[in-house]
NUGU-869824 format. One line per 5 residues: number of its first residue (from 0); their letters; for each residue x, y, z of C-alpha. Coordinates in nm, 4 decimals. Layout:
NUM) a) X:Y:Z ~ ...
//
This chain:
0) xxxxx) 5.5560:7.2854:12.4412 ~ 5.6513:7.5433:12.1777 ~ 6.0278:7.5742:12.1211 ~ 6.0532:7.9214:11.9611 ~ 5.7919:8.1781:11.8637
5) xxxxx) 5.8636:8.4117:11.5747 ~ 5.6642:8.7347:11.6033 ~ 5.6347:8.9218:11.2763 ~ 5.5781:9.2899:11.3514 ~ 5.6765:9.5067:11.6478
10) xxxxx) 5.3657:9.7199:11.6744 ~ 5.1730:9.7024:11.9989 ~ 5.0039:9.3730:11.9047 ~ 5.3413:9.2169:11.8253 ~ 5.5010:9.3526:12.1412
15) xxxxx) 5.2120:9.2196:12.3515 ~ 5.2469:8.8778:12.1877 ~ 5.6227:8.8732:12.2468 ~ 5.5797:8.9763:12.6110 ~ 5.3245:8.7001:12.6671
20) xxxxx) 5.5560:8.4417:12.5138 ~ 5.8684:8.5583:12.6958 ~ 5.6870:8.5718:13.0311 ~ 5.6257:8.1984:12.9992 ~ 5.9924:8.1267:12.9428
25) xxxxx) 5.9549:8.0457:12.5744 ~ 6.2146:8.1757:12.3305 ~ 6.0892:8.4572:12.1103 ~ 6.2306:8.6368:11.8076 ~ 6.0651:8.9594:11.6872
30) xxxxx) 6.1066:9.0566:11.3218 ~ 6.0198:9.4165:11.2270 ~ 6.0536:9.5679:10.8801 ~ 6.0880:9.9244:11.0124 ~ 6.3951:10.0578:11.1928
35) xxxxx) 6.1887:10.1086:11.5087 ~ 5.9078:9.9482:11.7069 ~ 5.5655:10.0813:11.7938 ~ 5.3882:10.0902:11.4585 ~ 5.1303:10.3699:11.4687
40) xxxxx) 5.1811:10.4253:11.8421 ~ 5.5284:10.5722:11.8679 ~ 5.7367:10.8863:11.8934 ~ 5.9947:11.0146:11.6497 ~ 6.2418:11.2999:11.6063
45) xxxxx) 6.0637:11.5514:11.3885 ~ 6.2961:11.7527:11.1625 ~ 6.0628:12.0545:11.1672 ~ 6.0585:12.0828:11.5451 ~ 6.4019:11.9346:11.6058
50) xxxxx) 6.2773:11.7217:11.8933 ~ 6.0759:11.4121:11.9760 ~ 5.7012:11.4227:11.9133 ~ 5.4348:11.1536:11.8768 ~ 5.3300:11.0433:11.5308
55) xxxxx) 4.9684:11.0886:11.6409 ~ 4.7453:11.1375:11.9404 ~ 4.6066:10.8257:12.1095 ~ 4.3626:10.8482:12.3983 ~ 4.3549:10.5594:12.6428
60) xxxxx) 4.1518:10.5445:12.9618 ~ 4.2018:10.4034:13.3083 ~ 3.9427:10.1337:13.2403 ~ 4.1370:9.9849:12.9489 ~ 4.2336:9.6698:13.1389
65) xxxxx) 4.4839:9.5358:12.8866 ~ 4.6565:9.8733:12.8600 ~ 4.6876:9.8814:13.2398 ~ 4.8285:9.5263:13.2512 ~ 5.0746:9.6012:12.9700
70) xxxxx) 5.2033:9.9169:13.1419 ~ 5.2406:9.7335:13.4742 ~ 5.4297:9.4454:13.3178 ~ 5.6763:9.6629:13.1296 ~ 5.7159:9.9424:13.3811
75) xxxxx) 5.5639:10.1847:13.1332 ~ 5.3254:10.2970:13.4077 ~ 5.6108:10.5135:13.5388 ~ 5.5962:10.7139:13.2151 ~ 5.2243:10.7919:13.2246
80) xxxxx) 4.9982:11.0146:13.4295 ~ 4.6385:10.9209:13.5068 ~ 4.3936:11.2051:13.5580 ~ 4.2482:11.2221:13.9070 ~ 3.9016:11.2792:13.7701
85) xxxxx) 3.7199:11.2022:13.4446 ~ 3.6577:11.5509:13.3102 ~ 3.6469:11.6492:12.9436 ~ 3.6269:12.0049:12.8146 ~ 3.4311:12.0842:12.4986
90) xxxxx) 3.3613:12.3822:12.2785 ~ 3.0875:12.4132:12.0170 ~ 3.2340:12.6539:11.7620 ~ 2.9018:12.6996:11.5909 ~ 2.7263:12.8211:11.9049
95) xxxxx) 3.0342:12.9624:12.0832 ~ 2.9464:12.7515:12.3855 ~ 3.1838:12.5809:12.6292 ~ 3.1158:12.3113:12.8866 ~ 3.2906:12.0458:13.0895
100) xxxxx) 3.1609:11.6911:13.0997 ~ 3.2453:11.5851:13.4543 ~ 3.1976:11.2117:13.5062 ~ 3.3638:11.2108:13.8471 ~ 3.4980:10.8836:13.9891
105) xxxxx) 3.1889:10.6848:14.0842 ~ 3.0383:10.4008:13.8830 ~ 2.6985:10.5481:13.9749 ~ 2.6350:10.8265:13.7189 ~ 2.5544:11.1015:13.9652
110) xxxxx) 2.6739:11.3565:13.7101 ~ 2.3533:11.3017:13.5141 ~ 2.1587:11.4829:13.7847 ~ 2.3777:11.7947:13.7779 ~ 2.3258:12.0144:13.4732
115) xxxxx) 2.6652:12.1787:13.5370 ~ 2.8331:11.8403:13.4797 ~ 2.6298:11.7326:13.1787 ~ 2.6658:11.8231:12.8135 ~ 2.5478:12.1784:12.7566
120) xxxxx) 2.1885:12.2032:12.6421 ~ 2.0896:11.8518:12.7498 ~ 1.8306:11.7324:13.0000 ~ 1.8424:11.4258:13.2225 ~ 1.5875:11.2407:13.0099
125) xxxxx) 1.7983:11.2958:12.6976 ~ 2.0463:11.0386:12.8257 ~ 1.7922:10.7626:12.7914 ~ 1.8902:10.7794:12.4237 ~ 2.2202:10.6169:12.5255
130) xxxxx) 2.0553:10.2989:12.6509 ~ 2.0707:10.1215:12.3121 ~ 2.4484:10.1500:12.3339 ~ 2.4477:9.9414:12.6504 ~ 2.2974:9.6411:12.4728
135) xxxxx) 2.4204:9.3776:12.2312 ~ 2.3262:9.4285:11.8679 ~ 2.2985:9.2212:11.5540 ~ 2.6144:9.2120:11.3423 ~ 2.4521:9.4134:11.0634
140) xxxxx) 2.3023:9.6861:11.2845 ~ 2.4268:10.0418:11.2307 ~ 2.4509:10.3272:11.4760 ~ 2.1856:10.5207:11.2854 ~ 1.9481:10.2262:11.3196
145) xxxxx) 1.9690:10.2148:11.6997 ~ 2.0296:10.5770:11.7997 ~ 1.8606:10.9113:11.7510 ~ 2.1132:11.1143:11.5546 ~ 1.9265:11.4469:11.5393
150) xxxxx) 1.9636:11.5423:11.9059 ~ 2.1868:11.7855:12.0917 ~ 2.3317:11.4966:12.2926 ~ 2.4304:11.3129:11.9780 ~ 2.5899:11.6153:11.8117
155) xxxxx) 2.7778:11.7332:12.1193 ~ 2.8839:11.4018:12.2742 ~ 2.7956:11.0759:12.1057 ~ 2.8993:11.1746:11.7536 ~ 3.2474:11.3031:11.8520
160) xxxxx) 3.3013:11.0157:12.0966 ~ 3.2047:10.7473:11.8462 ~ 3.3903:10.9099:11.5575 ~ 3.7091:10.9130:11.7640 ~ 3.6653:10.5522:11.8806
165) xxxxx) 3.5535:10.4051:11.5476 ~ 3.7558:10.6305:11.3142 ~ 3.4501:10.6041:11.0914 ~ 3.1518:10.8354:11.0505 ~ 2.9202:10.6913:11.3171
170) xxxxx) 2.5851:10.6767:11.1378 ~ 2.6737:10.3884:10.8984 ~ 2.9176:10.2334:11.1456 ~ 2.8699:9.9107:11.3393 ~ 2.6339:9.9476:11.6352
175) xxxxx) 2.7959:9.6432:11.7907 ~ 3.1408:9.8058:11.7917 ~ 2.9977:10.1381:11.9086 ~ 2.8213:9.9655:12.1968 ~ 3.1389:9.7832:12.3001
180) xxxxx) 3.3146:10.1176:12.3401 ~ 3.0335:10.2833:12.5346 ~ 2.9965:9.9868:12.7709 ~ 3.3671:10.0005:12.8560 ~ 3.3771:10.3801:12.8988
185) xxxxx) 3.0617:10.5736:12.9905 ~ 2.8879:10.2555:13.1009 ~ 3.1713:10.1594:13.3342 ~ 3.1592:10.4784:13.5390 ~ 3.3788:10.7812:13.5854
190) xxxxx) 3.6770:10.5981:13.7308 ~ 3.7138:10.3945:13.4112 ~ 3.7003:10.7098:13.1974 ~ 3.9967:10.8910:13.3499 ~ 4.2407:10.9763:13.0678
195) xxxxx) 4.5933:10.8385:13.0694 ~ 4.8595:11.0817:12.9455 ~ 5.2129:11.0065:12.8284 ~ 5.3864:11.3412:12.8896 ~ 5.7225:11.2204:12.7585
200) xxxxx) 5.5739:11.0614:12.4471 ~ 5.4113:10.7379:12.3394 ~ 5.7394:10.5546:12.2910 ~ 5.8526:10.6340:12.6438 ~ 5.5394:10.4672:12.7798
205) xxxxx) 5.4429:10.1954:12.5323 ~ 5.7520:10.1022:12.3326 ~ 6.0835:10.1552:12.5099 ~ 5.9794:9.9813:12.8366 ~ 5.8452:9.6851:12.6373
210) xxxxx) 6.1683:9.6527:12.4405 ~ 6.3718:9.6740:12.7603 ~ 6.1562:9.4043:12.9234 ~ 6.1956:9.1760:12.6243 ~ 6.5727:9.2295:12.6243
215) xxxxx) 6.5940:9.1355:12.9941 ~ 6.4049:8.8162:12.9167 ~ 6.6475:8.7226:12.6412 ~ 6.4199:8.7948:12.3457 ~ 6.5821:8.8730:12.0120
220) xxxxx) 6.4575:9.1724:11.8126 ~ 6.5600:9.2213:11.4500 ~ 6.4791:9.5554:11.2897 ~ 6.4875:9.6124:10.9156 ~ 6.3872:9.2467:10.8709
225) xxxxx) 6.1154:9.2168:10.6092 ~ 5.9146:8.8969:10.5739 ~ 5.8562:8.8293:10.2044 ~ 5.6751:8.4959:10.2121 ~ 5.5681:8.1981:10.4199
230) xxxxx) 5.6874:7.8499:10.3263 ~ 5.4231:7.5837:10.3985 ~ 5.5179:7.2316:10.4997 ~ 5.4689:6.9625:10.2317 ~ 5.1362:6.8589:10.3857
235) xxxxx) 5.0164:7.2208:10.4003 ~ 4.9277:7.1921:10.7675 ~ 5.1877:7.4268:10.9098 ~ 5.4419:7.6940:10.8271 ~ 5.7842:7.5404:10.7755
240) xxxxx) 5.9865:7.8457:10.6762 ~ 6.0010:8.2236:10.6668 ~ 6.1476:8.3982:10.3634 ~ 6.3232:8.7234:10.4539 ~ 6.5273:8.9580:10.2367
245) xxxxx) 6.8445:8.8005:10.3706 ~ 6.7394:8.4380:10.3292 ~ 6.5079:8.1633:10.4492 ~ 6.4645:8.0842:10.8181 ~ 6.3450:7.7369:10.9085
250) xxxxx) 6.0466:7.7071:11.1403 ~ 6.0990:7.3928:11.3430 ~ 5.8342:7.1342:11.4184 ~ 5.7870:7.2775:11.7674 ~ 5.7984:7.6427:11.6638
255) xxxxx) 5.5133:7.8873:11.6124 ~ 5.4663:8.2130:11.4221 ~ 5.2581:8.5163:11.5214 ~ 5.1737:8.7387:11.2267 ~ 5.1204:9.0798:11.3874
260) xxxxx) 5.1164:9.2980:11.0771 ~ 4.8512:9.5247:10.9196 ~ 4.5604:9.3559:10.7445 ~ 4.6828:9.4355:10.3931 ~ 5.0263:9.2896:10.4732
265) xxxxx) 4.8720:8.9751:10.6233 ~ 4.6547:8.9304:10.3136 ~ 4.9622:8.9532:10.0906 ~ 5.1339:8.6799:10.2933 ~ 4.8236:8.4601:10.3246
270) xxxxx) 4.6547:8.4431:9.9826 ~ 4.2808:8.4107:10.0164 ~ 4.2690:8.5568:10.3664 ~ 3.9322:8.7119:10.4417 ~ 3.9895:9.0333:10.6368
275) xxxxx) 3.8822:9.3968:10.6337 ~ 3.9887:9.5781:10.3183 ~ 3.8286:9.9207:10.3552 ~ 4.0260:10.1650:10.5646 ~ 3.9927:10.5088:10.7175
280) xxxxx) 4.2546:10.7804:10.7572 ~ 4.3552:10.9936:11.0533 ~ 4.5122:11.3388:11.0265 ~ 4.7202:11.4881:11.3052 ~ 4.8709:11.8362:11.3006
285) xxxxx) 5.1366:11.9366:11.5520 ~ 5.2147:12.2985:11.6354 ~ 5.5415:12.4190:11.7852 ~ 5.3847:12.6385:12.0501 ~ 5.3324:12.6052:12.4238
290) xxxxx) 4.9717:12.5818:12.5346 ~ 4.8476:12.8326:12.7922 ~ 4.9236:12.7214:13.1457 ~ 4.5548:12.6940:13.2279 ~ 4.4590:12.5090:12.9093
295) xxxxx) 4.2767:12.1768:12.9566 ~ 4.4901:11.8809:12.8434 ~ 4.2152:11.7736:12.5997 ~ 3.9456:11.9831:12.4350 ~ 3.6736:11.8266:12.2226
300) xxxxx) 3.5736:12.0515:11.9340 ~ 3.2221:12.0420:11.7891 ~ 3.1341:12.2225:11.4680 ~ 3.4875:12.2691:11.3377 ~ 3.7391:12.0948:11.1154
305) xxxxx) 3.9420:11.9931:11.4194 ~ 3.7854:11.7331:11.6488 ~ 4.0247:11.7112:11.9431 ~ 4.2938:11.9479:12.0675 ~ 4.5717:11.8087:12.2874
310) xxxxx) 4.7648:12.0652:12.4916 ~ 5.1170:11.9529:12.5823 ~ 5.3734:12.1585:12.7754 ~ 5.5846:12.2106:12.4619 ~ 5.3354:12.1814:12.1750
315) xxxxx) 4.9731:12.1658:12.0710 ~ 4.8388:11.8804:11.8581 ~ 4.5072:11.8147:11.6905 ~ 4.3378:11.5027:11.5590 ~ 4.0809:11.4544:11.2837
320) xxxxx) 3.9335:11.1045:11.2495 ~ 3.7737:10.9487:10.9439 ~ 3.9849:11.1945:10.7474 ~ 3.9963:11.0435:10.3990 ~ 3.8557:11.3681:10.2565
325) xxxxx) 4.1721:11.5494:10.3705 ~ 4.4331:11.3157:10.2260 ~ 4.4923:11.5353:9.9219 ~ 4.4449:11.8729:10.0921 ~ 4.7504:12.1023:10.0632
330) xxxxx) 4.9508:12.0713:10.3829 ~ 4.9918:12.4428:10.4489 ~ 4.6237:12.5180:10.3945 ~ 4.5298:12.2293:10.6247 ~ 4.7653:12.3570:10.8953
335) xxxxx) 4.6186:12.7075:10.8660 ~ 4.2565:12.5894:10.8808 ~ 4.3212:12.3718:11.1845 ~ 4.5115:12.6514:11.3568 ~ 4.2044:12.8759:11.3389
340) xxxxx) 4.0099:12.6117:11.5317 ~ 4.2943:12.5745:11.7838 ~ 4.2982:12.9484:11.8501 ~ 3.9279:12.9431:11.9339 ~ 3.9399:12.6168:12.1301
345) xxxxx) 4.2252:12.7317:12.3556 ~ 4.1081:13.0948:12.3730 ~ 4.4335:13.2220:12.2246 ~ 4.4674:13.5797:12.0980 ~ 4.2862:13.5897:11.7625
350) xxxxx) 4.5854:13.7496:11.5936 ~ 4.8355:13.4910:11.7179 ~ 5.0379:13.3913:11.4106 ~ 5.0616:13.0399:11.2775 ~ 5.3553:12.8673:11.4509
355) xxxxx) 5.5800:12.6067:11.2977 ~ 5.3718:12.3007:11.2189 ~ 5.3874:11.9409:11.1029 ~ 5.1082:11.7472:10.9329 ~ 5.1035:11.3683:10.9791
360) xxxxx) 4.8516:11.1804:10.7640 ~ 4.7963:10.8115:10.8321 ~ 4.6215:10.6959:10.5171 ~ 4.5431:10.3443:10.6368 ~ 4.5148:10.4195:11.0055
365) xxxxx) 4.2378:10.1673:11.0830 ~ 3.9874:9.9434:10.9139 ~ 3.6519:10.1066:10.8442 ~ 3.4274:10.0160:11.1383 ~ 3.1318:9.9231:10.9190
370) xxxxx) 2.9191:9.6122:10.9821 ~ 3.0383:9.4517:10.6583 ~ 3.4042:9.5079:10.7445 ~ 3.3618:9.3948:11.1042 ~ 3.2155:9.0684:10.9714
375) xxxxx) 3.5414:9.0050:10.7818 ~ 3.7671:9.0222:11.0876 ~ 3.9420:8.6886:11.1442 ~ 4.0120:8.5166:11.4717 ~ 4.3573:8.4418:11.6068
380) xxxxx) 4.4000:8.0902:11.4641 ~ 4.4890:8.0642:11.0963 ~ 4.4524:7.7682:10.8639 ~ 4.8121:7.6771:10.9502 ~ 4.8374:7.4961:11.2830
385) xxxxx) 5.1386:7.6968:11.4010 ~ 5.0475:8.0409:11.2616 ~ 4.8507:8.2905:11.4720 ~ 4.7167:8.6319:11.3745 ~ 4.7300:8.9481:11.5869
390) xxxxx) 4.6360:9.3084:11.5291 ~ 4.3574:9.5549:11.5998 ~ 4.1933:9.4409:11.2729 ~ 4.1361:9.0880:11.4043 ~ 3.8183:8.9854:11.5876
395) xxxxx) 3.8791:9.1577:11.9207 ~ 3.5202:9.2714:11.9740 ~ 3.6458:9.6316:11.9791 ~ 3.7155:9.8854:11.7063 ~ 4.0766:9.9391:11.6003
400) xxxxx) 4.2140:10.0666:11.9313 ~ 4.5259:10.0262:12.1420 ~ 4.3235:9.8148:12.3842 ~ 4.2120:9.5854:12.1021 ~ 4.5648:9.5534:11.9636
405) xxxxx) 4.7013:9.4501:12.3020 ~ 4.4213:9.1991:12.3610 ~ 4.4862:9.0386:12.0248 ~ 4.8581:9.0125:12.0942 ~ 4.8001:8.8501:12.4329
410) xxxxx) 4.5651:8.5934:12.2824 ~ 4.7958:8.5077:11.9939 ~ 5.0959:8.4782:12.2249 ~ 4.9062:8.2496:12.4609 ~ 4.7914:8.0243:12.1767
415) xxxxx) 5.1410:8.0135:12.0326 ~ 5.2856:7.8970:12.3638 ~ 5.0147:7.6388:12.4148 ~ 5.0584:7.4954:12.0676 ~ 4.7944:7.6108:11.8210
420) xxxxx) 4.5103:7.3617:11.7785 ~ 4.4755:7.1923:11.4446 ~ 4.1651:7.2291:11.2297 ~ 3.8938:7.4907:11.2466 ~ 3.7949:7.6469:11.5790
425) xxxxx) 3.5998:7.9532:11.6828 ~ 3.9258:8.1468:11.6516 ~ 4.0100:8.0158:11.3055 ~ 4.0705:8.2653:11.0285 ~ 3.8438:8.2396:10.7261
430) xxxxx) 3.9672:8.2256:10.3697 ~ 3.7897:8.3132:10.0493 ~ 3.7607:7.9455:9.9667 ~ 3.5994:7.8716:10.3042 ~ 3.3292:8.1325:10.2484
435) xxxxx) 3.2760:8.0529:9.8821 ~ 3.3794:8.4025:9.7806 ~ 3.4806:8.4698:9.4245 ~ 3.8242:8.5950:9.5131 ~ 4.1444:8.4860:9.3477
440) xxxxx) 4.3792:8.3072:9.5892 ~ 4.6448:8.5608:9.5001 ~ 4.4222:8.8624:9.5388 ~ 4.4925:9.1206:9.8064 ~ 4.2870:9.4137:9.9332
445) xxxxx) 4.2850:9.7319:9.7282 ~ 4.5328:9.9460:9.9229 ~ 4.5823:10.3160:9.9659 ~ 4.9337:10.4500:9.9649 ~ 5.1129:10.3916:10.2957
450) xx) 5.1063:10.6751:10.5450 ~ 5.3689:10.9406:10.5156
//
């Protein structure tokens, strides 16, 4: 049995790992470099607005089984609201056309037979184009290779859906990852597609309840605790120590470590680690204005700069995925351009002035969901017997999503409690030496600057 598990990182993968460990009665210590938990899924007090807002917009659905289990375990389910019906409003700014995709609640896609519930301008037979996304695909297959990308259905539904899920322009993206998303959403029926909202913020639902649960179970959480290096045992088979800013912590013979940090941080700690190196950005803009009372909670925008508009009681937020092209755009100009799309999407008065705003750019939000990058994702077991990996960049079978992060944390926590197997397994992480790659053992991925 494992004596103590050290979880490095208090993002959702790390929190899921710590919850799994603590639920089994094993001692757990969480080490987080930041002054707060949650990673990219958290709330913060914004100085512009003077109140708590989310760092970004994250859409989770009722069919995300690990999200549901996590919220039940922590009590976070009390801080969320699940839509009664899977309905999504869209506007095509180019054609000035609005429609509502109404998936209903049934697993049987009856909505396909009702043109008032389908994507505007599509016919029943058009949806046969989705069938390739219900199948398994070769690791090197791209979306463009398996789908028709010149159709109305693609432009008005599949392209925005896949861009949001993959955070990568869909055409060159992994068909295997795209298919995994479609099978678990559209393919699972309307009930699985009902959106889950966190009206009081992401931290109130995903972070604070988890921290409270861990505290009740006796877990120790150390913020502002940066891991600088791993100390291998003399035989190189396991991790024997953790080097922090304030000293070295011994990892006992019965202890385990879960490394739940971003890919670039894991690569710096594990020289030679093979993992995704190419990333994609996400841009969110928050506006200090109340949405109209009759505004849909989510509006998908086609043909604009903005891709999704989220209407909250006290603010309006937008999200742009795969947003590397906007990383250097002047903040004020970006806020103004996005506001013009918001005005049209929410049918606001055209002369409504630009409200107070905040731009949040996550420069390394996710790994690029390309076939070549997906092939680099490691499993949970590292080359050290007692070191496990967790994070949405590991081999979860999903793109970089909240669901994937939680699944990876659960797996790593379970393996840590069981005692990680020695030697190579199907879950073993690959190193450059294993794959015969010409990479220096001390090399790390080429990073972008950390998100503001």
